[in-house]
C-alpha positions in Angstrom: 149.8 90.7 -157.3 152.3 90.6 -160.2 154.5 93.4 -158.9 158.2 93.1 -158.4 158.8 96.6 -157.1 157.1 99.8 -155.9 157.3 101.9 -159.1 154.3 102.3 -161.4 155.9 100.2 -164.2 157.1 97.5 -161.9 153.9 95.5 -162.3 153.0 92.9 -164.9 149.4 94.1 -165.4 150.5 97.7 -165.8 153.0 96.7 -168.4 150.4 94.7 -170.2 148.1 97.7 -170.4 150.9 100.0 -171.6 152.0 97.4 -174.1 148.5 97.2 -175.7 148.2 101.0 -175.7 151.6 101.5 -177.5 150.8 98.8 -180.0 147.7 100.7 -180.9 149.7 103.9 -181.3 152.1 102.1 -183.7 149.2 101.2 -185.9 148.1 104.8 -186.3 145.6 105.2 -183.5 145.5 108.5 -181.6 146.0 108.6 -177.8 142.3 109.2 -177.4 141.4 106.2 -179.6 143.9 104.0 -177.9 142.5 105.0 -174.5 139.0 104.0 -175.6 140.1 100.7 -176.9 142.2 99.9 -173.8 139.2 100.7 -171.5 137.0 98.4 -173.5 139.6 95.6 -173.7 140.2 95.7 -169.9 136.7 96.4 -168.9 136.5 93.3 -166.6 139.7 94.2 -164.9 138.6 97.8 -164.3 136.0 96.4 -161.8 138.6 94.3 -159.9 139.7 95.7 -156.6 143.4 95.1 -157.3 143.6 95.6 -161.1 141.1 98.5 -161.3 143.5 101.1 -159.7 146.4 99.7 -161.7 144.5 100.2 -165.0 144.1 103.9 -164.2 147.7 104.2 -163.2 148.8 102.6 -166.4 146.6 104.9 -168.5 147.8 108.0 -166.6 151.4 107.0 -167.1 151.2 106.3 -170.8 148.9 109.3 -171.6 151.3 111.6 -169.7 154.3 110.0 -171.5 152.8 111.1 -174.9 151.6 114.5 -173.6 147.9 113.9 -173.5 146.9 113.1 -170.0 143.1 113.5 -169.6 141.8 115.3 -166.5 139.4 112.5 -165.7 142.2 110.0 -165.7 144.3 112.2 -163.4 141.2 112.7 -161.2 140.7 108.9 -160.9 144.3 108.2 -160.0 144.1 110.9 -157.3 140.7 109.6 -156.0 142.0 106.0 -155.8 145.0 107.2 -153.8 143.0 109.4 -151.5 140.5 106.6 -150.8 143.2 104.0 -150.3 142.0 101.8 -153.2 145.4 101.9 -154.9 147.1 100.8 -151.7 144.8 98.0 -150.6 146.8 95.3 -152.3 149.9 96.3 -150.2 148.3 96.4 -146.7 149.7 93.1 -145.6 153.3 94.4 -146.1 154.0 97.3 -143.8 157.3 98.2 -145.3 156.0 97.7 -148.9 152.9 99.8 -148.2 155.1 102.8 -147.1 157.3 102.5 -150.2 154.3 102.1 -152.5 152.7 105.2 -150.9 155.8 107.2 -151.5 156.1 106.0 -155.1 152.4 106.9 -155.8 152.8 110.4 -154.2 155.9 111.1 -156.4 154.0 109.8 -159.5 150.9 111.9 -158.9 153.1 115.0 -158.3 154.9 114.3 -161.5 151.8 113.8 -163.8 150.0 116.8 -162.2 152.3 119.0 -164.4 152.3 118.6 -168.2 155.1 116.5 -169.6 157.8 118.9 -170.8 159.4 116.2 -173.0 156.4 114.4 -174.3 157.2 111.6 -176.7 155.9 111.3 -180.2 153.7 108.2 -180.8 155.8 105.2 -181.8 155.7 103.8 -185.3 156.0 100.2 -186.3 159.5 99.4 -187.6 159.2 96.5 -190.1 162.1 94.0 -189.7 161.7 91.2 -192.2 163.6 87.9 -191.9 167.1 88.4 -193.2 167.2 85.3 -195.5 165.0 83.0 -197.5 164.4 79.3 -196.9 167.0 77.3 -198.6 169.7 80.0 -198.5 173.1 78.5 -197.9 175.3 80.6 -195.6 179.0 80.7 -195.4 179.8 82.3 -192.0 183.3 83.6 -191.2 184.0 82.9 -187.5 186.4 84.4 -185.0 189.4 82.3 -185.9 189.2 83.3 -189.5 187.8 80.0 -190.8 184.4 79.4 -192.2 181.3 77.7 -190.8 178.2 76.7 -192.7 174.5 77.2 -191.9 171.3 76.4 -193.7 168.2 78.7 -193.6 165.2 76.4 -193.0 162.3 78.9 -192.6 161.4 82.6 -192.6 158.7 83.7 -190.2 156.9 87.0 -191.0 154.3 86.6 -188.3 155.6 89.6 -186.2 156.3 92.6 -188.4 158.9 94.1 -186.1 160.7 90.9 -185.5 160.8 88.7 -188.6 162.9 85.6 -187.8 164.7 82.8 -189.6 165.0 79.2 -188.5 168.7 78.3 -189.1 170.5 75.0 -188.7 174.3 75.1 -188.3 176.2 72.3 -190.1 179.2 70.3 -188.8 181.7 72.2 -190.9 184.8 74.3 -190.1 187.4 75.0 -192.7 189.8 77.7 -194.0 187.7 77.5 -197.2 184.1 78.6 -197.8 181.7 75.6 -197.7 181.0 74.0 -201.1 177.4 73.2 -202.0 177.9 69.5 -201.2 178.1 70.4 -197.5 174.5 71.8 -197.7 173.2 69.0 -199.8 174.4 66.3 -197.4 173.0 68.1 -194.3 175.5 66.9 -191.6 174.0 69.0 -188.7 176.2 70.2 -185.9 175.2 68.2 -182.8 176.0 70.0 -179.5 176.3 68.3 -176.2 176.3 69.5 -172.6 179.3 68.8 -170.3 179.4 65.1 -169.7 178.2 64.3 -173.1 174.5 64.2 -172.3 171.5 65.8 -174.0 172.9 65.9 -177.5 170.9 68.2 -179.7 171.0 69.3 -183.3 172.0 73.0 -183.4 168.8 74.6 -184.9 167.5 77.9 -183.6 165.3 80.9 -184.5 167.4 84.0 -185.2 165.8 87.4 -184.6 167.1 90.6 -186.2 169.1 91.4 -183.1 172.8 91.8 -183.8 172.5 91.2 -187.6 174.4 94.4 -188.4 177.4 93.1 -186.5 177.2 89.7 -188.3 176.3 91.0 -191.8 179.8 91.1 -193.1 180.5 87.6 -191.9 177.5 86.0 -193.6 177.4 85.3 -197.3 174.8 83.4 -199.3 176.8 81.0 -201.4 173.9 79.1 -203.0 170.4 77.7 -202.5 168.9 74.3 -201.9 165.4 73.1 -201.5 164.2 72.6 -197.9 163.2 69.0 -197.5 160.4 67.4 -195.5 163.1 65.7 -193.3 164.7 69.0 -192.3 164.0 70.4 -188.8 160.8 72.4 -188.8 161.0 74.3 -185.4 163.1 75.0 -182.4 162.6 76.1 -178.8 165.9 78.1 -179.0 166.0 81.8 -179.9 169.2 83.8 -180.6 170.5 87.0 -182.2 172.7 86.9 -185.2 175.8 88.2 -183.5 177.1 84.8 -182.5 176.0 82.8 -185.6 178.6 80.1 -186.5 180.7 80.6 -183.4 179.2 77.5 -181.8 180.9 75.2 -184.3 184.4 75.9 -183.1 184.4 74.0 -179.7 182.8 70.9 -181.2 183.5 70.6 -184.9 186.7 69.2 -186.4 188.3 71.1 -189.2 187.2 69.5 -192.5 189.8 67.9 -194.7 189.2 69.4 -198.1 
């Protein structure tokens, strides 16, 4: 059971179903069409003793949220509750069973009445990567000096969260970085306390926080990305803190 609480949306499977449903709405499907697709996609789970009741709860929740709760979905949720099917997974936890029962009773009472504040179907918000591979960034940091970062890749795979792979360079100066800094590629190497696990500072940057960083970042040139440059990273960040990591470890450049 992938539940971490007693509420309807405090369950991994329920959130998976709702996530699929809302992605379909974003691509222009109606609530009815999304319901049909979700039922088909989770057909195997619908016959499972644990996941089956959760599927109907998820459908009821998301349909009610968007103002189109089908009577047959509401009936199934009520029937699962009355028969005890939606509580079977909780029977080994006496306290949890009581709390889950209370949560279901409140939920069924809520969805029995049409949603007075039904949401409009969500739309896909396209957020493209902010920069192109090879863009050379001058980044003003908190102390008023400048750091340097090189854009290594632009990933358009996810429309709503286009991201850039960015390597921060070992540069900190009162002056904006000249192009030679980007051509020589002296990467910032960060170490953990004790000097162990040194790693080149390369990360994927999502659109999060870019508005706050926009006025600090300036494209000052362009270089070709080479085969020897980093190609990927397991680190993900928002743009808000770009360049700040150079201050604790980089020496001011003598220009």
